[in-house]
N, CA, C and O atoms as CSV, one atom per row, in Angstrom:
chain,resi,resn,atom,element,x,y,z
A,1,MET,N,N,74.503,-28.842,9.174
A,1,MET,CA,C,73.637,-29.800,8.542
A,1,MET,C,C,73.638,-31.130,9.297
A,1,MET,O,O,72.620,-31.821,9.334
A,2,ASN,N,N,74.766,-31.488,9.893
A,2,ASN,CA,C,74.903,-32.720,10.652
A,2,ASN,C,C,73.967,-32.680,11.886
A,2,ASN,O,O,73.389,-33.705,12.249
A,3,LYS,N,N,73.816,-31.504,12.531
A,3,LYS,CA,C,72.948,-31.377,13.679
A,3,LYS,C,C,71.490,-31.604,13.293
A,3,LYS,O,O,70.726,-32.191,14.059
A,4,ASN,N,N,71.108,-31.144,12.119
A,4,ASN,CA,C,69.720,-31.357,11.669
A,4,ASN,C,C,69.427,-32.824,11.470
A,4,ASN,O,O,68.331,-33.277,11.800
A,5,TRP,N,N,70.372,-33.585,10.939
A,5,TRP,CA,C,70.171,-35.035,10.756
A,5,TRP,C,C,70.042,-35.730,12.086
A,5,TRP,O,O,69.221,-36.632,12.249
A,6,LYS,N,N,70.863,-35.306,13.052
A,6,LYS,CA,C,70.794,-35.911,14.386
A,6,LYS,C,C,69.427,-35.643,15.022
A,6,LYS,O,O,68.845,-36.528,15.650
A,7,LYS,N,N,68.918,-34.414,14.855
A,7,LYS,CA,C,67.606,-34.058,15.389
A,7,LYS,C,C,66.522,-34.876,14.696
A,7,LYS,O,O,65.597,-35.363,15.345
A,8,LEU,N,N,66.636,-35.026,13.383
A,8,LEU,CA,C,65.657,-35.791,12.619
A,8,LEU,C,C,65.652,-37.264,13.048
A,8,LEU,O,O,64.590,-37.863,13.220
A,9,ILE,N,N,66.834,-37.834,13.217
A,9,ILE,CA,C,66.939,-39.230,13.645
A,9,ILE,C,C,66.389,-39.389,15.048
A,9,ILE,O,O,65.692,-40.366,15.325
A,10,LEU,N,N,66.682,-38.457,15.940
A,10,LEU,CA,C,66.171,-38.488,17.299
A,10,LEU,C,C,64.645,-38.394,17.306
A,10,LEU,O,O,63.985,-39.130,18.040
A,11,ALA,N,N,64.090,-37.507,16.509
A,11,ALA,CA,C,62.642,-37.361,16.403
A,11,ALA,C,C,61.994,-38.649,15.862
A,11,ALA,O,O,60.948,-39.080,16.347
A,12,GLY,N,N,62.618,-39.236,14.874
A,12,GLY,CA,C,62.116,-40.488,14.308
A,12,GLY,C,C,62.128,-41.614,15.336
A,12,GLY,O,O,61.183,-42.397,15.432
A,13,TYR,N,N,63.191,-41.680,16.087
A,13,TYR,CA,C,63.300,-42.681,17.156
A,13,TYR,C,C,62.216,-42.508,18.203
A,13,TYR,O,O,61.618,-43.480,18.664
A,14,PHE,N,N,61.970,-41.261,18.571
A,14,PHE,CA,C,60.926,-40.930,19.526
A,14,PHE,C,C,59.549,-41.356,19.024
A,14,PHE,O,O,58.753,-41.906,19.784
A,15,ILE,N,N,59.273,-41.110,17.774
A,15,ILE,CA,C,57.974,-41.477,17.184
A,15,ILE,C,C,57.828,-42.999,17.166
A,15,ILE,O,O,56.759,-43.522,17.480
A,16,VAL,N,N,58.881,-43.702,16.808
A,16,VAL,CA,C,58.848,-45.164,16.785
A,16,VAL,C,C,58.588,-45.693,18.207
A,16,VAL,O,O,57.817,-46.637,18.380
A,17,CYS,N,N,59.222,-45.094,19.216
A,17,CYS,CA,C,59.016,-45.521,20.593
A,17,CYS,C,C,57.566,-45.285,21.026
A,17,CYS,O,O,56.972,-46.138,21.685
A,18,LEU,N,N,56.999,-44.146,20.664
A,18,LEU,CA,C,55.613,-43.868,21.001
A,18,LEU,C,C,54.686,-44.867,20.331
A,18,LEU,O,O,53.749,-45.364,20.955
A,19,PHE,N,N,54.939,-45.160,19.080
A,19,PHE,CA,C,54.114,-46.124,18.346
A,19,PHE,C,C,54.224,-47.509,18.988
A,19,PHE,O,O,53.213,-48.182,19.188
A,20,ALA,N,N,55.419,-47.925,19.304
A,20,ALA,CA,C,55.604,-49.227,19.930
A,20,ALA,C,C,54.926,-49.288,21.295
A,20,ALA,O,O,54.342,-50.311,21.654
A,21,SER,N,N,54.998,-48.213,22.045
A,21,SER,CA,C,54.347,-48.140,23.346
A,21,SER,C,C,52.832,-48.291,23.211
A,21,SER,O,O,52.198,-48.957,24.030
A,22,GLY,N,N,52.254,-47.679,22.183
A,22,GLY,CA,C,50.825,-47.791,21.910
A,22,GLY,C,C,50.433,-49.201,21.579
A,22,GLY,O,O,49.353,-49.651,21.961
A,23,LEU,N,N,51.295,-49.916,20.868
A,23,LEU,CA,C,50.995,-51.298,20.524
A,23,LEU,C,C,50.989,-52.181,21.763
A,23,LEU,O,O,50.141,-53.063,21.898
A,24,VAL,N,N,51.925,-51.948,22.658
A,24,VAL,CA,C,52.011,-52.735,23.890
A,24,VAL,C,C,50.807,-52.449,24.755
A,24,VAL,O,O,50.219,-53.383,25.300
A,25,THR,N,N,50.409,-51.178,24.908
A,25,THR,CA,C,49.242,-50.823,25.690
A,25,THR,C,C,47.986,-51.423,25.095
A,25,THR,O,O,47.133,-51.917,25.832
A,26,GLY,N,N,47.853,-51.392,23.789
A,26,GLY,CA,C,46.682,-51.974,23.145
A,26,GLY,C,C,46.597,-53.457,23.355
A,26,GLY,O,O,45.501,-54.016,23.371
A,27,ALA,N,N,47.724,-54.111,23.516
A,27,ALA,CA,C,47.722,-55.565,23.680
A,27,ALA,C,C,47.144,-55.990,25.015
A,27,ALA,O,O,46.633,-57.103,25.135
A,28,VAL,N,N,47.215,-55.112,26.040
A,28,VAL,CA,C,46.685,-55.471,27.341
A,28,VAL,C,C,45.235,-55.009,27.505
A,28,VAL,O,O,44.622,-55.261,28.542
A,29,ALA,N,N,44.691,-54.344,26.506
A,29,ALA,CA,C,43.312,-53.868,26.593
A,29,ALA,C,C,42.352,-55.037,26.560
A,29,ALA,O,O,42.614,-56.078,25.958
A,30,SER,N,N,41.243,-54.830,27.221
A,30,SER,CA,C,40.214,-55.855,27.207
A,30,SER,C,C,39.693,-56.024,25.802
A,30,SER,O,O,39.589,-55.052,25.055
A,31,GLU,N,N,39.362,-57.252,25.431
A,31,GLU,CA,C,38.848,-57.507,24.100
A,31,GLU,C,C,37.395,-57.075,23.988
A,31,GLU,O,O,36.887,-56.947,22.874
A,32,LYS,N,N,36.726,-56.852,25.075
A,32,LYS,CA,C,35.324,-56.502,25.046
A,32,LYS,C,C,35.188,-54.985,24.929
A,32,LYS,O,O,35.618,-54.257,25.824
A,33,ALA,N,N,34.600,-54.506,23.849
A,33,ALA,CA,C,34.348,-53.106,23.648
A,33,ALA,C,C,32.904,-52.828,24.042
A,33,ALA,O,O,31.996,-53.552,23.634
A,34,SER,N,N,32.690,-51.784,24.832
A,34,SER,CA,C,31.361,-51.472,25.307
A,34,SER,C,C,31.211,-49.975,25.474
A,34,SER,O,O,32.211,-49.259,25.527
A,35,VAL,N,N,29.986,-49.487,25.558
A,35,VAL,CA,C,29.712,-48.064,25.716
A,35,VAL,C,C,28.913,-47.817,26.979
A,35,VAL,O,O,27.920,-48.500,27.231
A,36,PHE,N,N,29.331,-46.852,27.769
A,36,PHE,CA,C,28.694,-46.563,29.056
A,36,PHE,C,C,27.639,-45.492,28.855
A,36,PHE,O,O,27.973,-44.382,28.442
A,37,THR,N,N,26.370,-45.787,29.135
A,37,THR,CA,C,25.310,-44.822,28.892
A,37,THR,C,C,24.460,-44.511,30.106
A,37,THR,O,O,23.775,-43.488,30.121
A,38,ASP,N,N,24.477,-45.350,31.116
A,38,ASP,CA,C,23.637,-45.199,32.299
A,38,ASP,C,C,22.150,-45.290,31.979
A,38,ASP,O,O,21.330,-44.756,32.726
A,39,LYS,N,N,21.784,-45.962,30.875
A,39,LYS,CA,C,20.383,-46.169,30.526
A,39,LYS,C,C,19.646,-46.845,31.644
A,39,LYS,O,O,18.494,-46.521,31.928
A,40,ASN,N,N,20.300,-47.775,32.274
A,40,ASN,CA,C,19.664,-48.585,33.316
A,40,ASN,C,C,20.043,-48.116,34.720
A,40,ASN,O,O,20.146,-48.930,35.638
A,41,GLU,N,N,20.249,-46.822,34.891
A,41,GLU,CA,C,20.663,-46.304,36.201
A,41,GLU,C,C,19.589,-46.608,37.238
A,41,GLU,O,O,19.894,-46.757,38.421
A,42,ALA,N,N,18.325,-46.703,36.800
A,42,ALA,CA,C,17.242,-47.046,37.728
A,42,ALA,C,C,17.476,-48.411,38.362
A,42,ALA,O,O,17.108,-48.640,39.514
A,43,ALA,N,N,18.092,-49.320,37.601
A,43,ALA,CA,C,18.410,-50.643,38.146
A,43,ALA,C,C,19.388,-50.476,39.297
A,43,ALA,O,O,19.423,-51.287,40.222
A,44,GLY,N,N,20.176,-49.418,39.229
A,44,GLY,CA,C,21.046,-49.017,40.320
A,44,GLY,C,C,22.324,-49.830,40.488
A,44,GLY,O,O,22.327,-51.061,40.475
A,45,TYR,N,N,23.393,-49.086,40.644
A,45,TYR,CA,C,24.674,-49.694,40.989
A,45,TYR,C,C,24.759,-49.678,42.491
A,45,TYR,O,O,24.642,-48.618,43.107
A,46,ASN,N,N,24.957,-50.820,43.089
A,46,ASN,CA,C,25.111,-50.948,44.518
A,46,ASN,C,C,26.585,-51.231,44.800
A,46,ASN,O,O,27.062,-52.331,44.520
A,47,PRO,N,N,27.320,-50.249,45.353
A,47,PRO,CA,C,28.758,-50.447,45.566
A,47,PRO,C,C,29.081,-51.590,46.543
A,47,PRO,O,O,30.213,-52.072,46.582
A,48,GLY,N,N,28.093,-52.016,47.324
A,48,GLY,CA,C,28.320,-53.117,48.260
A,48,GLY,C,C,28.077,-54.491,47.644
A,48,GLY,O,O,28.411,-55.517,48.236
A,49,ALA,N,N,27.491,-54.498,46.447
A,49,ALA,CA,C,27.198,-55.752,45.778
A,49,ALA,C,C,28.381,-56.192,44.934
A,49,ALA,O,O,29.163,-55.355,44.486
A,50,SER,N,N,28.523,-57.490,44.711
A,50,SER,CA,C,29.581,-58.032,43.835
A,50,SER,C,C,28.962,-58.478,42.536
A,50,SER,O,O,28.131,-59.386,42.506
A,51,TYR,N,N,29.369,-57.838,41.468
A,51,TYR,CA,C,28.897,-58.187,40.134
A,51,TYR,C,C,29.998,-58.974,39.438
A,51,TYR,O,O,31.079,-58.450,39.168
A,52,THR,N,N,29.713,-60.225,39.156
A,52,THR,CA,C,30.739,-61.067,38.548
A,52,THR,C,C,30.802,-60.867,37.050
A,52,THR,O,O,29.819,-60.496,36.408
A,53,GLY,N,N,31.969,-61.119,36.514
A,53,GLY,CA,C,32.203,-60.985,35.085
A,53,GLY,C,C,33.664,-61.090,34.807
A,53,GLY,O,O,34.436,-61.553,35.647
A,54,GLU,N,N,34.061,-60.657,33.607
A,54,GLU,CA,C,35.454,-60.798,33.182
A,54,GLU,C,C,36.392,-59.753,33.783
A,54,GLU,O,O,37.611,-59.904,33.693
A,55,PHE,N,N,35.855,-58.705,34.391
A,55,PHE,CA,C,36.692,-57.644,34.946
A,55,PHE,C,C,36.859,-57.858,36.448
A,55,PHE,O,O,35.924,-58.268,37.136
A,56,ILE,N,N,38.072,-57.572,36.952
A,56,ILE,CA,C,38.366,-57.714,38.386
A,56,ILE,C,C,37.590,-56.621,39.103
A,56,ILE,O,O,37.714,-55.450,38.744
A,57,GLN,N,N,36.799,-56.969,40.099
A,57,GLN,CA,C,35.832,-56.076,40.694
A,57,GLN,C,C,36.382,-54.789,41.282
A,57,GLN,O,O,35.782,-53.732,41.085
A,58,SER,N,N,37.506,-54.835,42.001
A,58,SER,CA,C,38.056,-53.638,42.635
A,58,SER,C,C,39.182,-52.989,41.837
A,58,SER,O,O,39.806,-52.034,42.299
A,59,LYS,N,N,39.433,-53.498,40.665
A,59,LYS,CA,C,40.503,-52.960,39.798
A,59,LYS,C,C,39.936,-51.758,39.035
A,59,LYS,O,O,38.764,-51.732,38.660
A,60,LEU,N,N,40.810,-50.760,38.818
A,60,LEU,CA,C,40.426,-49.568,38.089
A,60,LEU,C,C,40.786,-49.728,36.611
A,60,LEU,O,O,41.906,-50.102,36.262
A,61,TYR,N,N,39.807,-49.433,35.755
A,61,TYR,CA,C,39.999,-49.480,34.313
A,61,TYR,C,C,39.694,-48.105,33.757
A,61,TYR,O,O,38.995,-47.311,34.385
A,62,TYR,N,N,40.221,-47.827,32.577
A,62,TYR,CA,C,39.928,-46.545,31.929
A,62,TYR,C,C,39.862,-46.725,30.431
A,62,TYR,O,O,40.344,-47.717,29.883
A,63,HIS,N,N,39.258,-45.751,29.778
A,63,HIS,CA,C,39.396,-45.646,28.335
A,63,HIS,C,C,39.385,-44.192,27.965
A,63,HIS,O,O,38.730,-43.373,28.610
A,64,ASN,N,N,40.110,-43.880,26.928
A,64,ASN,CA,C,40.259,-42.510,26.472
A,64,ASN,C,C,39.022,-42.102,25.670
A,64,ASN,O,O,38.254,-42.964,25.243
A,65,PRO,N,N,38.820,-40.803,25.460
A,65,PRO,CA,C,37.613,-40.324,24.771
A,65,PRO,C,C,37.388,-40.929,23.385
A,65,PRO,O,O,36.241,-41.082,22.966
A,66,HIS,N,N,38.441,-41.268,22.679
A,66,HIS,CA,C,38.288,-41.782,21.329
A,66,HIS,C,C,38.492,-43.285,21.237
A,66,HIS,O,O,38.793,-43.801,20.160
A,67,SER,N,N,38.336,-43.985,22.327
A,67,SER,CA,C,38.530,-45.418,22.342
A,67,SER,C,C,37.354,-46.097,23.020
A,67,SER,O,O,36.669,-45.478,23.834
A,68,VAL,N,N,37.112,-47.349,22.702
A,68,VAL,CA,C,36.052,-48.100,23.348
A,68,VAL,C,C,36.620,-49.282,24.149
A,68,VAL,O,O,35.862,-50.077,24.705
A,69,PHE,N,N,37.940,-49.392,24.205
A,69,PHE,CA,C,38.557,-50.507,24.897
A,69,PHE,C,C,38.947,-50.100,26.330
A,69,PHE,O,O,39.611,-49.088,26.553
A,70,TRP,N,N,38.514,-50.917,27.276
A,70,TRP,CA,C,38.876,-50.707,28.660
A,70,TRP,C,C,40.297,-51.210,28.873
A,70,TRP,O,O,40.646,-52.313,28.454
A,71,ARG,N,N,41.109,-50.390,29.529
A,71,ARG,CA,C,42.510,-50.740,29.829
A,71,ARG,C,C,42.696,-50.671,31.355
A,71,ARG,O,O,42.066,-49.872,32.047
A,72,SER,N,N,43.553,-51.508,31.825
A,72,SER,CA,C,43.862,-51.522,33.246
A,72,SER,C,C,44.670,-50.283,33.599
A,72,SER,O,O,45.607,-49.920,32.888
A,73,MET,N,N,44.302,-49.629,34.710
A,73,MET,CA,C,45.005,-48.423,35.117
A,73,MET,C,C,46.383,-48.752,35.714
A,73,MET,O,O,47.331,-47.983,35.550
A,74,SER,N,N,46.489,-49.881,36.398
A,74,SER,CA,C,47.774,-50.237,37.022
A,74,SER,C,C,47.801,-51.749,37.252
A,74,SER,O,O,46.849,-52.462,36.935
A,75,ARG,N,N,48.905,-52.210,37.805
A,75,ARG,CA,C,49.019,-53.628,38.123
A,75,ARG,C,C,48.214,-53.997,39.376
A,75,ARG,O,O,47.902,-55.168,39.592
A,76,SER,N,N,47.885,-53.010,40.189
A,76,SER,CA,C,47.168,-53.282,41.430
A,76,SER,C,C,45.715,-53.671,41.129
A,76,SER,O,O,45.082,-53.112,40.233
A,77,ASP,N,N,45.211,-54.621,41.882
A,77,ASP,CA,C,43.819,-55.034,41.760
A,77,ASP,C,C,42.887,-54.222,42.650
A,77,ASP,O,O,41.684,-54.480,42.679
A,78,ASN,N,N,43.424,-53.244,43.376
A,78,ASN,CA,C,42.606,-52.420,44.275
A,78,ASN,C,C,42.815,-50.950,43.918
A,78,ASN,O,O,43.920,-50.421,44.045
A,79,TYR,N,N,41.744,-50.300,43.471
A,79,TYR,CA,C,41.842,-48.900,43.033
A,79,TYR,C,C,42.318,-47.967,44.149
A,79,TYR,O,O,42.887,-46.914,43.864
A,80,ARG,N,N,42.096,-48.333,45.405
A,80,ARG,CA,C,42.516,-47.490,46.500
A,80,ARG,C,C,44.042,-47.434,46.658
A,80,ARG,O,O,44.575,-46.528,47.300
A,81,ASP,N,N,44.728,-48.405,46.071
A,81,ASP,CA,C,46.192,-48.401,46.040
A,81,ASP,C,C,46.735,-47.421,44.995
A,81,ASP,O,O,47.904,-47.039,45.037
A,82,VAL,N,N,45.878,-47.026,44.070
A,82,VAL,CA,C,46.305,-46.262,42.906
A,82,VAL,C,C,45.809,-44.809,42.968
A,82,VAL,O,O,46.562,-43.898,42.623
A,83,VAL,N,N,44.586,-44.576,43.390
A,83,VAL,CA,C,43.927,-43.272,43.311
A,83,VAL,C,C,44.083,-42.503,44.618
A,83,VAL,O,O,43.820,-43.033,45.698
A,84,THR,N,N,44.517,-41.237,44.506
A,84,THR,CA,C,44.570,-40.342,45.662
A,84,THR,C,C,43.690,-39.110,45.475
A,84,THR,O,O,43.472,-38.347,46.416
A,85,CYS,N,N,43.185,-38.918,44.258
A,85,CYS,CA,C,42.294,-37.797,43.921
A,85,CYS,C,C,40.967,-37.969,44.660
A,85,CYS,O,O,40.260,-38.949,44.424
A,86,GLN,N,N,40.620,-37.054,45.534
A,86,GLN,CA,C,39.440,-37.197,46.382
A,86,GLN,C,C,38.134,-37.276,45.590
A,86,GLN,O,O,37.275,-38.100,45.901
A,87,SER,N,N,37.974,-36.421,44.563
A,87,SER,CA,C,36.725,-36.472,43.797
A,87,SER,C,C,36.574,-37.820,43.085
A,87,SER,O,O,35.468,-38.350,42.973
A,88,ALA,N,N,37.686,-38.365,42.608
A,88,ALA,CA,C,37.644,-39.674,41.942
A,88,ALA,C,C,37.324,-40.757,42.957
A,88,ALA,O,O,36.508,-41.635,42.677
A,89,LEU,N,N,37.939,-40.716,44.115
A,89,LEU,CA,C,37.673,-41.726,45.167
A,89,LEU,C,C,36.218,-41.737,45.572
A,89,LEU,O,O,35.623,-42.807,45.700
A,90,VAL,N,N,35.629,-40.568,45.777
A,90,VAL,CA,C,34.211,-40.477,46.202
A,90,VAL,C,C,33.324,-41.018,45.100
A,90,VAL,O,O,32.432,-41.821,45.374
A,91,SER,N,N,33.537,-40.610,43.883
A,91,SER,CA,C,32.692,-41.059,42.760
A,91,SER,C,C,32.820,-42.553,42.521
A,91,SER,O,O,31.820,-43.237,42.305
A,92,LEU,N,N,34.043,-43.062,42.559
A,92,LEU,CA,C,34.265,-44.512,42.342
A,92,LEU,C,C,33.625,-45.318,43.461
A,92,LEU,O,O,33.060,-46.382,43.208
A,93,ALA,N,N,33.705,-44.825,44.706
A,93,ALA,CA,C,33.138,-45.556,45.826
A,93,ALA,C,C,31.609,-45.566,45.789
A,93,ALA,O,O,31.001,-46.505,46.302
A,94,THR,N,N,30.975,-44.562,45.204
A,94,THR,CA,C,29.518,-44.487,45.216
A,94,THR,C,C,28.879,-44.943,43.895
A,94,THR,O,O,27.854,-45.625,43.906
A,95,THR,N,N,29.475,-44.572,42.774
A,95,THR,CA,C,28.857,-44.876,41.471
A,95,THR,C,C,29.653,-45.914,40.663
A,95,THR,O,O,29.153,-46.470,39.684
A,96,GLY,N,N,30.878,-46.159,41.083
A,96,GLY,CA,C,31.725,-47.103,40.340
A,96,GLY,C,C,32.364,-46.525,39.104
A,96,GLY,O,O,33.015,-47.245,38.346
A,97,LYS,N,N,32.187,-45.213,38.884
A,97,LYS,CA,C,32.767,-44.580,37.706
A,97,LYS,C,C,33.193,-43.166,38.025
A,97,LYS,O,O,32.752,-42.593,39.021
A,98,TRP,N,N,34.041,-42.598,37.198
A,98,TRP,CA,C,34.492,-41.209,37.345
A,98,TRP,C,C,35.059,-40.769,36.010
A,98,TRP,O,O,35.710,-41.547,35.312
A,99,GLN,N,N,34.804,-39.497,35.655
A,99,GLN,CA,C,35.360,-38.946,34.412
A,99,GLN,C,C,36.307,-37.832,34.773
A,99,GLN,O,O,35.938,-36.908,35.497
A,100,GLY,N,N,37.540,-37.912,34.269
A,100,GLY,CA,C,38.563,-36.922,34.553
A,100,GLY,C,C,39.935,-37.425,34.127
A,100,GLY,O,O,40.061,-38.286,33.257
A,101,HIS,N,N,40.937,-36.877,34.748
A,101,HIS,CA,C,42.324,-37.294,34.500
A,101,HIS,C,C,43.004,-37.586,35.823
A,101,HIS,O,O,42.787,-36.895,36.819
A,102,LEU,N,N,43.818,-38.607,35.817
A,102,LEU,CA,C,44.631,-38.913,36.986
A,102,LEU,C,C,46.102,-38.781,36.580
A,102,LEU,O,O,46.510,-39.245,35.516
A,103,ASN,N,N,46.880,-38.144,37.443
A,103,ASN,CA,C,48.314,-38.075,37.224
A,103,ASN,C,C,48.927,-39.439,37.561
A,103,ASN,O,O,48.246,-40.309,38.102
A,104,GLN,N,N,50.201,-39.621,37.242
A,104,GLN,CA,C,50.895,-40.874,37.487
A,104,GLN,C,C,50.827,-41.310,38.954
A,104,GLN,O,O,50.789,-42.504,39.251
A,105,ASP,N,N,50.814,-40.335,39.866
A,105,ASP,CA,C,50.784,-40.652,41.280
A,105,ASP,C,C,49.376,-40.846,41.816
A,105,ASP,O,O,49.207,-41.049,43.019
A,106,GLY,N,N,48.346,-40.789,40.951
A,106,GLY,CA,C,46.968,-40.994,41.362
A,106,GLY,C,C,46.234,-39.729,41.773
A,106,GLY,O,O,45.051,-39.778,42.111
A,107,SER,N,N,46.922,-38.600,41.745
A,107,SER,CA,C,46.276,-37.326,42.101
A,107,SER,C,C,45.447,-36.822,40.920
A,107,SER,O,O,45.591,-37.304,39.796
A,108,CYS,N,N,44.582,-35.853,41.188
A,108,CYS,CA,C,43.743,-35.273,40.149
A,108,CYS,C,C,44.605,-34.582,39.088
A,108,CYS,O,O,45.562,-33.878,39.410
A,109,GLY,N,N,44.251,-34.796,37.828
A,109,GLY,CA,C,44.999,-34.196,36.733
A,109,GLY,C,C,44.173,-33.121,36.013
A,109,GLY,O,O,43.093,-32.759,36.480
A,110,PRO,N,N,44.670,-32.611,34.884
A,110,PRO,CA,C,43.977,-31.577,34.135
A,110,PRO,C,C,42.652,-32.091,33.574
A,110,PRO,O,O,42.464,-33.296,33.409
A,111,LEU,N,N,41.745,-31.172,33.285
A,111,LEU,CA,C,40.394,-31.549,32.867
A,111,LEU,C,C,40.184,-31.645,31.354
A,111,LEU,O,O,39.106,-32.049,30.918
A,112,ASP,N,N,41.175,-31.288,30.549
A,112,ASP,CA,C,40.986,-31.368,29.112
A,112,ASP,C,C,40.857,-32.805,28.634
A,112,ASP,O,O,41.624,-33.675,29.047
A,113,GLU,N,N,39.901,-33.047,27.777
A,113,GLU,CA,C,39.598,-34.373,27.240
A,113,GLU,C,C,39.675,-35.468,28.301
A,113,GLU,O,O,40.556,-36.327,28.255
A,114,PRO,N,N,38.754,-35.430,29.250
A,114,PRO,CA,C,38.824,-36.413,30.336
A,114,PRO,C,C,38.579,-37.842,29.873
A,114,PRO,O,O,37.823,-38.089,28.934
A,115,SER,N,N,39.221,-38.758,30.538
A,115,SER,CA,C,39.034,-40.186,30.294
A,115,SER,C,C,37.920,-40.673,31.189
A,115,SER,O,O,37.588,-40.015,32.175
A,116,LEU,N,N,37.343,-41.796,30.873
A,116,LEU,CA,C,36.327,-42.408,31.721
A,116,LEU,C,C,37.016,-43.521,32.510
A,116,LEU,O,O,37.661,-44.398,31.934
A,117,PHE,N,N,36.871,-43.474,33.824
A,117,PHE,CA,C,37.430,-44.488,34.716
A,117,PHE,C,C,36.256,-45.247,35.322
A,117,PHE,O,O,35.234,-44.647,35.656
A,118,ALA,N,N,36.395,-46.553,35.465
A,118,ALA,CA,C,35.340,-47.357,36.067
A,118,ALA,C,C,35.966,-48.551,36.776
A,118,ALA,O,O,37.002,-49.078,36.368
A,119,LEU,N,N,35.305,-48.954,37.843
A,119,LEU,CA,C,35.714,-50.156,38.553
A,119,LEU,C,C,35.238,-51.354,37.758
A,119,LEU,O,O,34.220,-51.291,37.069
A,120,GLY,N,N,35.977,-52.440,37.855
A,120,GLY,CA,C,35.564,-53.662,37.188
A,120,GLY,C,C,34.172,-54.092,37.619
A,120,GLY,O,O,33.408,-54.617,36.810
A,121,ASN,N,N,33.837,-53.877,38.873
A,121,ASN,CA,C,32.514,-54.222,39.389
A,121,ASN,C,C,31.420,-53.485,38.618
A,121,ASN,O,O,30.399,-54.079,38.273
A,122,ARG,N,N,31.625,-52.201,38.346
A,122,ARG,CA,C,30.655,-51.402,37.608
A,122,ARG,C,C,30.549,-51.888,36.161
A,122,ARG,O,O,29.445,-52.012,35.631
A,123,ILE,N,N,31.665,-52.159,35.531
A,123,ILE,CA,C,31.677,-52.633,34.146
A,123,ILE,C,C,30.959,-53.986,34.063
A,123,ILE,O,O,30.184,-54.217,33.135
A,124,ASN,N,N,31.210,-54.877,35.023
A,124,ASN,CA,C,30.539,-56.174,35.050
A,124,ASN,C,C,29.016,-56.001,35.145
A,124,ASN,O,O,28.271,-56.685,34.443
A,125,LEU,N,N,28.555,-55.089,36.010
A,125,LEU,CA,C,27.120,-54.829,36.137
A,125,LEU,C,C,26.551,-54.359,34.801
A,125,LEU,O,O,25.547,-54.888,34.325
A,126,ASP,N,N,27.190,-53.376,34.210
A,126,ASP,CA,C,26.675,-52.796,32.981
A,126,ASP,C,C,26.637,-53.833,31.844
A,126,ASP,O,O,25.720,-53.831,31.022
A,127,ILE,N,N,27.625,-54.698,31.812
A,127,ILE,CA,C,27.633,-55.769,30.797
A,127,ILE,C,C,26.463,-56.710,31.075
A,127,ILE,O,O,25.784,-57.136,30.141
A,128,SER,N,N,26.217,-57.041,32.351
A,128,SER,CA,C,25.122,-57.953,32.680
A,128,SER,C,C,23.763,-57.327,32.348
A,128,SER,O,O,22.805,-58.052,32.076
A,129,LEU,N,N,23.666,-55.993,32.367
A,129,LEU,CA,C,22.443,-55.306,32.024
A,129,LEU,C,C,22.359,-55.056,30.514
A,129,LEU,O,O,21.443,-54.394,30.025
A,130,ASP,N,N,23.349,-55.609,29.787
A,130,ASP,CA,C,23.426,-55.485,28.349
A,130,ASP,C,C,23.597,-54.036,27.922
A,130,ASP,O,O,23.056,-53.603,26.904
A,131,GLN,N,N,24.350,-53.304,28.709
A,131,GLN,CA,C,24.666,-51.928,28.318
A,131,GLN,C,C,26.030,-51.911,27.673
A,131,GLN,O,O,26.880,-52.766,27.922
A,132,ASP,N,N,26.208,-50.919,26.845
A,132,ASP,CA,C,27.495,-50.638,26.287
A,132,ASP,C,C,28.172,-49.733,27.311
A,132,ASP,O,O,27.584,-48.716,27.681
A,133,VAL,N,N,29.371,-50.046,27.785
A,133,VAL,CA,C,29.967,-49.343,28.916
A,133,VAL,C,C,31.218,-48.523,28.582
A,133,VAL,O,O,32.029,-48.290,29.478
A,134,SER,N,N,31.407,-48.089,27.375
A,134,SER,CA,C,32.689,-47.417,27.108
A,134,SER,C,C,32.619,-45.931,26.848
A,134,SER,O,O,33.671,-45.308,26.704
A,135,SER,N,N,31.458,-45.325,26.777
A,135,SER,CA,C,31.431,-43.876,26.636
A,135,SER,C,C,30.363,-43.296,27.517
A,135,SER,O,O,29.412,-43.980,27.895
A,136,ASN,N,N,30.519,-42.038,27.843
A,136,ASN,CA,C,29.618,-41.390,28.766
A,136,ASN,C,C,28.697,-40.461,28.086
A,136,ASN,O,O,27.865,-39.830,28.738
């Protein structure tokens, strides 16, 4: 019976840690909630142009399928320091966005429930076009 209590306490501790981690992650999320629709794709994203706004232009942001808040992918302000997944690199360099999963080391991850990744430059453009930029 003593082992069951230890397992229960350990499980409770783990749940509390996960909850606390979620609160910390949520605190660094951008306050601006937006939805990504590509309605104005004709206006065109030009990867060589600089779109100013509240997001750091070359920084990688993401949001999960059930969230509308953009979160920073890493401390680096340059997505090339973070991403090694070739399909993500190509898409980010040309369209400013990519949908998928990245592992901790920046390599391509599993495809179930992909997150949306976008460069700050792309998010700034979409905000300036009055688009909602958080879902695909």
